[in-house]
TIVEX-584499 format. One record per atom (N, C-alpha, C): atom name; x, y negated, z. Coordinates in steps of 0.05 Angstrom, whole numbers, plus 5000, padded with zeros to 4 digits. Last residue first. Layout:
N
   atom     px     py     pz
     CA      X      Y      Z
...
//
This chain:
241
   atom     px     py     pz
      N   1833   3904   3369
     CA   1806   3895   3355
      C   1808   3861   3353
      N   1872   3957   3376
     CA   1869   3934   3366
      C   1850   3929   3361
      N   1855   4029   3401
     CA   1861   4006   3376
      C   1851   3978   3379
      N   1893   4054   3451
     CA   1884   4042   3443
      C   1880   4030   3415
      N   1887   4139   3446
     CA   1892   4113   3433
      C   1878   4095   3439
      N   1894   4189   3483
     CA   1885   4164   3473
      C   1897   4151   3461
      N   1935   4260   3484
     CA   1928   4221   3496
      C   1910   4215   3483
      N   1952   4320   3509
     CA   1931   4304   3489
      C   1941   4269   3503
      N   2007   4373   3495
     CA   1980   4350   3517
      C   1976   4332   3498
      N   2039   4402   3480
     CA   2015   4409   3484
      C   1988   4391   3497
      N   2092   4386   3490
     CA   2070   4384   3455
      C   2047   4386   3461
      N   2103   4340   3539
     CA   2087   4362   3535
      C   2078   4372   3507
      N   2121   4293   3540
     CA   2144   4303   3528
      C   2134   4333   3528
      N   2099   4221   3547
     CA   2089   4256   3547
      C   2109   4268   3531
      N   2109   4165   3587
     CA   2118   4179   3568
      C   2118   4211   3568
      N   2067   4113   3605
     CA   2070   4146   3606
      C   2087   4163   3588
      N   2074   4055   3616
     CA   2080   4065   3596
      C   2086   4093   3607
      N   2036   3995   3643
     CA   2055   4021   3655
      C   2054   4048   3623
      N   2030   3929   3632
     CA   2031   3949   3616
      C   2047   3978   3632
      N   2060   3879   3641
     CA   2052   3896   3672
      C   2040   3927   3658
      N   2070   3850   3600
     CA   2094   3858   3616
      C   2085   3879   3634
      N   2033   3836   3550
     CA   2035   3850   3573
      C   2045   3863   3589
      N   2039   3850   3495
     CA   2055   3827   3511
      C   2047   3824   3533
      N   2051   3912   3463
     CA   2034   3898   3482
      C   2049   3873   3490
      N   2080   3925   3403
     CA   2085   3925   3435
      C   2074   3910   3453
      N   2038   3950   3361
     CA   2045   3938   3369
      C   2049   3936   3395
      N   2034   3989   3293
     CA   2037   3989   3319
      C   2050   3962   3335
      N   2017   4020   3245
     CA   2025   3996   3254
      C   2015   3993   3285
      N   2026   4079   3210
     CA   2017   4067   3228
      C   2025   4039   3226
      N   2014   4132   3154
     CA   2028   4106   3171
      C   2015   4093   3182
      N   2030   4196   3143
     CA   2015   4181   3158
      C   2030   4160   3168
      N   2039   4227   3077
     CA   2045   4216   3106
      C   2024   4207   3124
      N   2050   4267   3035
     CA   2024   4263   3048
      C   2047   4256   3074
      N   2072   4265   2962
     CA   2078   4264   2990
      C   2061   4250   3004
      N   2080   4294   2895
     CA   2061   4272   2918
      C   2076   4285   2938
      N   2144   4300   2866
     CA   2111   4316   2875
      C   2102   4281   2894
      N   2179   4256   2848
     CA   2166   4275   2839
      C   2142   4292   2848
      N   2170   4209   2906
     CA   2177   4241   2893
      C   2167   4243   2879
      N   2125   4172   2920
     CA   2151   4167   2923
      C   2172   4190   2919
      N   2074   4155   2926
     CA   2089   4165   2889
      C   2121   4161   2902
      N   2029   4189   2969
     CA   2049   4165   2963
      C   2069   4181   2937
      N   1972   4190   3007
     CA   1991   4204   2990
      C   2001   4184   2975
      N   1958   4178   3077
     CA   1954   4175   3049
      C   1973   4183   3033
      N   1925   4165   3135
     CA   1929   4184   3122
      C   1942   4183   3090
      N   1934   4112   3187
     CA   1922   4122   3161
      C   1933   4139   3142
      N   1922   4065   3228
     CA   1931   4089   3233
      C   1912   4103   3204
      N   1926   4003   3261
     CA   1925   4015   3233
      C   1944   4039   3233
      N   1944   3979   3303
     CA   1920   3964   3287
      C   1919   3976   3263
      N   1943   4000   3367
     CA   1940   4010   3342
      C   1930   3992   3323
      N   1991   3986   3425
     CA   1966   3984   3409
      C   1965   3991   3386
      N   2028   4029   3469
     CA   2022   4015   3439
      C   1998   4003   3440
      N   2025   4061   3511
     CA   2036   4031   3509
      C   2044   4019   3481
      N   2002   4118   3490
     CA   2015   4105   3510
      C   2034   4082   3509
      N   2000   4144   3434
     CA   1978   4139   3461
      C   1984   4122   3478
      N   2032   4159   3400
     CA   2025   4130   3403
      C   2006   4124   3418
      N   2033   4219   3397
     CA   2054   4193   3405
      C   2049   4173   3407
      N   1977   4221   3402
     CA   1986   4230   3416
      C   2018   4212   3426
      N   1961   4213   3345
     CA   1949   4197   3365
      C   1963   4206   3389
      N   1991   4245   3311
     CA   2000   4218   3317
      C   1994   4207   3334
      N   1965   4297   3337
     CA   1998   4289   3340
      C   2005   4267   3344
      N   1922   4288   3311
     CA   1913   4289   3343
      C   1944   4282   3352
      N   1927   4288   3254
     CA   1924   4258   3271
      C   1924   4253   3295
      N   1988   4325   3244
     CA   1959   4316   3240
      C   1955   4293   3260
      N   2057   4316   3219
     CA   2027   4310   3236
      C   2004   4310   3229
      N   2109   4358   3223
     CA   2089   4355   3207
      C   2065   4345   3218
      N   2183   4370   3225
     CA   2149   4356   3236
      C   2130   4362   3223
      N   2231   4399   3209
     CA   2218   4382   3194
      C   2190   4384   3214
      N   2303   4429   3204
     CA   2278   4421   3221
      C   2262   4401   3204
      N   2327   4474   3154
     CA   2313   4449   3165
      C   2297   4450   3182
      N   2317   4528   3143
     CA   2341   4524   3158
      C   2345   4491   3161
      N   2273   4521   3106
     CA   2301   4531   3093
      C   2326   4520   3109
      N   2248   4489   3152
     CA   2244   4488   3128
      C   2268   4504   3106
      N   2218   4503   3212
     CA   2246   4516   3205
      C   2237   4519   3170
      N   2176   4455   3242
     CA   2173   4475   3226
      C   2210   4491   3213
      N   2137   4435   3282
     CA   2157   4430   3275
      C   2164   4461   3269
      N   2078   4447   3307
     CA   2081   4428   3287
      C   2105   4425   3275
      N   2098   4482   3371
     CA   2075   4470   3345
      C   2087   4449   3328
      N   2167   4500   3348
     CA   2143   4494   3363
      C   2116   4483   3348
      N   2179   4530   3300
     CA   2194   4529   3319
      C   2190   4522   3343
      N   2140   4561   3243
     CA   2140   4540   3268
      C   2157   4550   3280
      N   2159   4579   3183
     CA   2151   4586   3212
      C   2154   4564   3227
      N   2125   4565   3124
     CA   2146   4567   3133
      C   2148   4569   3168
      N   2065   4550   3094
     CA   2089   4573   3088
      C   2115   4573   3102
      N   2076   4480   3091
     CA   2063   4502   3085
      C   2082   4531   3081
      N   2095   4431   3088
     CA   2082   4428   3108
      C   2066   4467   3112
      N   2138   4421   3050
     CA   2145   4439   3067
      C   2129   4448   3088
      N   2128   4386   3006
     CA   2148   4387   3017
      C   2152   4402   3042
      N   2078   4394   2993
     CA   2097   4398   2971
      C   2120   4389   2985
      N   2041   4394   3024
     CA   2048   4417   3027
      C   2074   4424   3003
      N   2022   4351   3075
     CA   2050   4340   3053
      C   2061   4379   3043
      N   1977   4347   3114
     CA   1979   4355   3085
      C   2000   4359   3069
      N   2011   4339   3157
     CA   2007   4369   3158
      C   2000   4376   3129
      N   2054   4287   3140
     CA   2032   4298   3145
      C   2033   4322   3140
      N   2116   4254   3164
     CA   2102   4275   3142
      C   2072   4279   3160
      N   2102   4181   3177
     CA   2118   4204   3186
      C   2100   4226   3168
      N   2122   4112   3183
     CA   2112   4134   3172
      C   2120   4157   3178
      N   2112   4043   3218
     CA   2125   4073   3218
      C   2107   4095   3201
      N   2134   3987   3245
     CA   2117   4001   3215
      C   2127   4025   3216
      N   2118   3949   3309
     CA   2133   3972   3294
      C   2117   3985   3265
      N   2130   3889   3324
     CA   2110   3903   3308
      C   2128   3931   3301
      N   2117   3852   3389
     CA   2131   3854   3362
      C   2111   3879   3354
      N   2092   3838   3445
     CA   2077   3825   3410
      C   2090   3835   3391
      N   2158   3835   3467
     CA   2138   3838   3474
      C   2121   3822   3443
      N   2206   3858   3416
     CA   2192   3842   3435
      C   2175   3842   3444
      N   2235   3925   3417
     CA   2217   3904   3407
      C   2217   3886   3426
      N   2269   3966   3448
     CA   2274   3941   3435
      C   2261   3925   3425
      N   2225   3988   3471
     CA   2246   3984   3492
      C   2269   3959   3472
      N   2210   4020   3421
     CA   2194   4004   3439
      C   2212   3980   3457
      N   2247   4058   3413
     CA   2242   4032   3395
      C   2221   4008   3410
      N   2252   4086   3459
     CA   2274   4067   3455
      C   2270   4053   3432
      N   2208   4116   3452
     CA   2208   4094   3483
      C   2232   4072   3475
      N   2216   4143   3407
     CA   2190   4121   3402
      C   2191   4099   3430
      N   2259   4182   3421
     CA   2259   4156   3408
      C   2242   4138   3402
      N   2225   4207   3456
     CA   2246   4187   3469
      C   2255   4166   3449
      N   2196   4235   3426
     CA   2178   4216   3443
      C   2202   4192   3461
      N   2220   4265   3402
     CA   2210   4252   3387
      C   2203   4229   3400
      N   2257   4294   3443
     CA   2270   4269   3424
      C   2250   4255   3420
      N   2213   4333   3451
     CA   2213   4311   3470
      C   2231   4289   3462
      N   2195   4354   3403
     CA   2176   4333   3416
      C   2189   4312   3435
      N   2262   4362   3350
     CA   2236   4372   3381
      C   2215   4353   3386
      N   2260   4319   3292
     CA   2256   4332   3320
      C   2245   4348   3335
      N   2237   4293   3242
     CA   2254   4319   3246
      C   2267   4330   3270
      N   2211   4257   3236
     CA   2193   4285   3234
      C   2220   4297   3240
      N   2227   4201   3226
     CA   2217   4204   3259
      C   2208   4236   3260
      N   2231   4177   3183
     CA   2259   4182   3190
      C   2258   4204   3231
      N   2191   4153   3153
     CA   2201   4178   3147
      C   2227   4188   3161
      N   2212   4089   3170
     CA   2196   4102   3143
      C   2205   4126   3136
      N   2209   4035   3210
     CA   2221   4072   3213
      C   2203   4093   3197
      N   2223   3972   3235
     CA   2213   4000   3210
      C   2223   4026   3212
      N   2208   3929   3274
     CA   2223   3952   3266
      C   2206   3968   3255
      N   2206   3863   3296
     CA   2196   3880   3276
      C   2219   3902   3277
      N   2230   3824   3328
     CA   2206   3825   3325
      C   2194   3844   3311
      N   2283   3848   3380
     CA   2275   3848   3348
      C   2242   3846   3349
      N   2301   3858   3433
     CA   2316   3847   3417
      C   2310   3843   3385
      N   2287   3881   3482
     CA   2270   3861   3470
      C   2291   3843   3447
      N   2350   3899   3502
     CA   2319   3906   3504
      C   2314   3877   3491
      N   2408   3912   3448
     CA   2389   3900   3472
      C   2364   3903   3477
      N   2426   3969   3420
     CA   2419   3945   3415
      C   2403   3935   3445
      N   2438   4027   3405
     CA   2453   4009   3411
      C   2444   3981   3409
      N   2390   4072   3429
     CA   2389   4053   3416
      C   2413   4031   3418
      N   2405   4141   3458
     CA   2402   4111   3458
      C   2405   4088   3439
      N   2408   4186   3402
     CA   2422   4173   3429
      C   2411   4152   3429
      N   2379   4199   3348
     CA   2375   4218   3382
      C   2384   4202   3397
      N   2398   4166   3320
     CA   2372   4157   3331
      C   2369   4173   3350
      N   2461   4147   3303
     CA   2445   4168   3305
      C   2418   4166   3333
      N   2480   4094   3256
     CA   2473   4109   3277
      C   2460   4132   3284
      N   2521   4046   3221
     CA   2519   4083   3225
      C   2507   4089   3256
      N   2484   3997   3191
     CA   2498   4006   3213
      C   2496   4039   3218
      N   2497   3944   3153
     CA   2490   3964   3153
      C   2507   3976   3187
      N   2457   3881   3134
     CA   2477   3888   3161
      C   2482   3918   3167
      N   2441   3860   3065
     CA   2437   3879   3088
      C   2468   3885   3119
      N   2463   3848   3021
     CA   2459   3833   3044
      C   2447   3840   3070
      N   2457   3892   2984
     CA   2490   3887   2996
      C   2488   3859   3025
      N   2429   3941   2972
     CA   2417   3920   2988
      C   2440   3907   3000
      N   2451   3982   2935
     CA   2421   3965   2931
      C   2415   3945   2946
      N   2504   3982   2956
     CA   2499   3981   2928
      C   2469   3958   2928
      N   2494   3997   3011
     CA   2513   3979   3009
      C   2509   3967   2986
      N   2465   4042   3001
     CA   2450   4024   3014
      C   2463   3999   3008
      N   2509   4082   2991
     CA   2471   4068   2976
      C   2467   4050   2980
      N   2526   4079   3042
     CA   2540   4065   3010
      C   2526   4066   2996
      N   2490   4097   3071
     CA   2504   4079   3073
      C   2515   4060   3055
      N   2484   4151   3043
     CA   2454   4135   3052
      C   2475   4106   3045
      N   2534   4175   3065
     CA   2523   4166   3038
      C   2499   4154   3036
      N   2529   4170   3120
     CA   2551   4154   3106
      C   2545   4141   3075
      N   2475   4173   3150
     CA   2493   4188   3132
      C   2502   4171   3127
      N   2451   4148   3199
     CA   2463   4167   3199
      C   2485   4175   3181
      N   2428   4083   3181
     CA   2424   4112   3177
      C   2449   4124   3193
      N   2401   4015   3186
     CA   2413   4040   3206
      C   2406   4069   3186
      N   2402   3951   3176
     CA   2389   3976   3165
      C   2409   3990   3174
      N   2381   3888   3193
     CA   2401   3917   3200
      C   2392   3939   3197
      N   2362   3827   3152
     CA   2358   3868   3166
      C   2380   3875   3169
      N   2329   3780   3144
     CA   2356   3786   3152
      C   2355   3810   3177
      N   2294   3767   3088
     CA   2300   3772   3112
      C   2322   3786   3124
      N   2288   3752   3028
     CA   2298   3734   3055
      C   2302   3741   3080
      N   2276   3788   3005
     CA   2253   3765   3011
      C   2260   3747   3029
      N   2308   3814   2989
     CA   2298   3801   2972
      C   2282   3780   2981
      N   2304   3843   3045
     CA   2325   3831   3041
      C   2321   3812   3016
      N   2259   3879   3037
     CA   2262   3865   3045
      C   2284   3838   3051
      N   2290   3909   2984
     CA   2258   3897   2986
      C   2256   3877   3012
      N   2329   3930   3003
     CA   2324   3920   2990
      C   2303   3892   2978
      N   2309   3964   3040
     CA   2323   3945   3059
      C   2330   3929   3027
      N   2279   4006   3019
     CA   2265   3988   3033
      C   2277   3957   3039
      N   2326   4033   2984
     CA   2300   4015   2970
      C   2287   3996   2991
      N   2363   4052   3017
     CA   2373   4020   3012
      C   2334   4009   2999
      N   2375   4103   3019
     CA   2395   4097   2998
      C   2388   4068   2992
      N   2362   4100   3097
     CA   2371   4114   3068
      C   2380   4106   3047
      N   2345   4077   3138
     CA   2344   4065   3118
      C   2352   4078   3094
      N   2330   4092   3194
     CA   2333   4112   3170
      C   2331   4093   3148
      N   2309   4026   3218
     CA   2317   4053   3222
      C   2317   4073   3198
      N   2316   3964   3214
     CA   2300   3983   3196
      C   2318   4014   3207
      N   2291   3906   3251
     CA   2317   3933   3254
      C   2292   3959   3237
      N   2299   3846   3232
     CA   2283   3863   3228
      C   2300   3887   3231
      N   2314   3781   3273
     CA   2326   3803   3262
      C   2315   3827   3258
      N   2278   3725   3274
     CA   2299   3737   3289
      C   2309   3759   3270
      N   2233   3704   3252
     CA   2242   3689   3273
      C   2277   3704   3294
      N   2218   3735   3208
     CA   2241   3714   3207
      C   2245   3705   3229
      N   2183   3774   3229
     CA   2210   3779   3230
      C   2224   3748   3224
      N   2138   3757   3207
     CA   2136   3756   3239
      C   2168   3757   3244
      N   2126   3771   3159
     CA   2135   3751   3161
      C   2147   3743   3193
      N   2112   3831   3164
     CA   2140   3826   3159
      C   2153   3791   3163
      N   2056   3816   3170
     CA   2071   3824   3195
      C   2102   3818   3195
      N   2052   3797   3116
     CA   2042   3783   3143
      C   2054   3787   3169
      N   2062   3850   3091
     CA   2073   3818   3087
      C   2074   3805   3114
      N   2040   3894   3085
     CA   2039   3885   3111
      C   2056   3864   3113
      N   2032   3914   3031
     CA   2006   3902   3049
      C   2017   3898   3069
      N   2083   3920   3020
     CA   2074   3895   3006
      C   2055   3886   3026
      N   2101   3966   3032
     CA   2110   3939   3050
      C   2096   3922   3042
      N   2098   4012   2994
     CA   2083   4007   3015
      C   2089   3987   3034
      N   2112   4025   2941
     CA   2113   3993   2949
      C   2100   3989   2977
      N   2118   4079   2902
     CA   2116   4071   2942
      C   2120   4043   2956
      N   2154   4050   2855
     CA   2139   4066   2862
      C   2138   4059   2896
      N   2198   4020   2843
     CA   2181   4012   2832
      C   2151   4017   2847
      N   2243   4055   2837
     CA   2231   4039   2873
      C   2211   4020   2861
      N   2231   4126   2817
     CA   2238   4094   2810
      C   2228   4076   2850
      N   2237   4174   2866
     CA   2235   4167   2833
      C   2239   4122   2839
      N   2285   4215   2904
     CA   2264   4186   2896
      C   2266   4183   2874
      N   2337   4249   2899
     CA   2311   4258   2892
      C   2281   4238   2883
      N   2375   4224   2925
     CA   2369   4226   2901
      C   2348   4228   2885
      N   2363   4235   2979
     CA   2365   4207   2966
      C   2361   4201   2948
      N   2351   4286   2985
     CA   2328   4276   2976
      C   2335   4247   2975
      N   2410   4303   2980
     CA   2398   4307   2958
      C   2369   4295   2965
      N   2427   4282   3035
     CA   2429   4269   3002
      C   2420   4278   2985
      N   2401   4317   3066
     CA   2393   4292   3063
      C   2401   4279   3041
      N   2428   4365   3053
     CA   2400   4365   3048
      C   2383   4340   3040
      N   2485   4346   3062
     CA   2486   4350   3030
      C   2452   4354   3031
      N   2474   4303   3126
     CA   2484   4334   3101
      C   2479   4329   3074
      N   2459   4271   3153
     CA   2469   4263   3149
      C   2483   4289   3125
      N   2415   4324   3183
     CA   2421   4289   3187
      C   2446   4286   3178
      N   2387   4366   3184
     CA   2404   4355   3164
      C   2408   4328   3169
      N   2364   4391   3234
     CA   2353   4368   3218
      C   2368   4359   3193
      N   2403   4422   3246
     CA   2383   4438   3241
      C   2364   4412   3228
      N   2458   4423   3266
     CA   2446   4400   3257
      C   2420   4414   3242
      N   2477   4481   3273
     CA   2480   4459   3295
      C   2465   4439   3296
      N   2418   4517   3240
     CA   2438   4506   3248
      C   2447   4490   3266
      N   2374   4578   3280
     CA   2384   4543   3268
      C   2418   4530   3269
      N   2377   4618   3314
     CA   2381   4620   3289
      C   2382   4599   3263
      N   2344   4587   3360
     CA   2353   4612   3352
      C   2350   4618   3328
      N   2342   4520   3368
     CA   2333   4541   3365
      C   2345   4560   3356
      N   2403   4480   3394
     CA   2389   4488   3370
      C   2374   4506   3369
      N   2404   4449   3457
     CA   2412   4468   3438
      C   2393   4478   3414
      N   2418   4382   3472
     CA   2392   4404   3467
      C   2407   4424   3447
//
């Protein structure tokens, strides 16, 4: 896909100096310990490997490996992977581009983690990435995911031109900001939603507002998944009870 007019060939800043700068702007690892409340789900990863997409500098990788989980930590940035090597040396680090098909077999993982790495892309690419994650999950497996909220005004949600609905050119970098409707549209096909919440986290010096979702790939193999690529379309969400 060609970048929008006026954008760089790497508009999302994947692996470049802008991304490296974000890695170093994160505050202490003692903040934003979001995985603690999902301990029961993380325990299910002990029967296999946990796939972490967008591992960044390894803060979540270390949390997971310190608890004895077998983690494949992935990022496109060599600098991020080097930081992860020091912070979480027991993680199996892989350099991958999530815009491409994931280099893992079907039904390979009981748990996938994708924290703050899915909001840099045009809508069709975002939908395709979610489909790849679902392919790689075991039936009954879980995806723990966080994305930018439209309330994330300290990190680009306000005052920047839109490239397509929800996707902004923030100083030459593509960033998507989700409202509830957009999140529900993204997870509205083929997922059981166990949690969906907008929250403020203390990850950087300025507060960051994110959507956090816990999604399950239904064990029923007969469920039909319809991947919607129209940015204007809507979808319903099945909330598991």
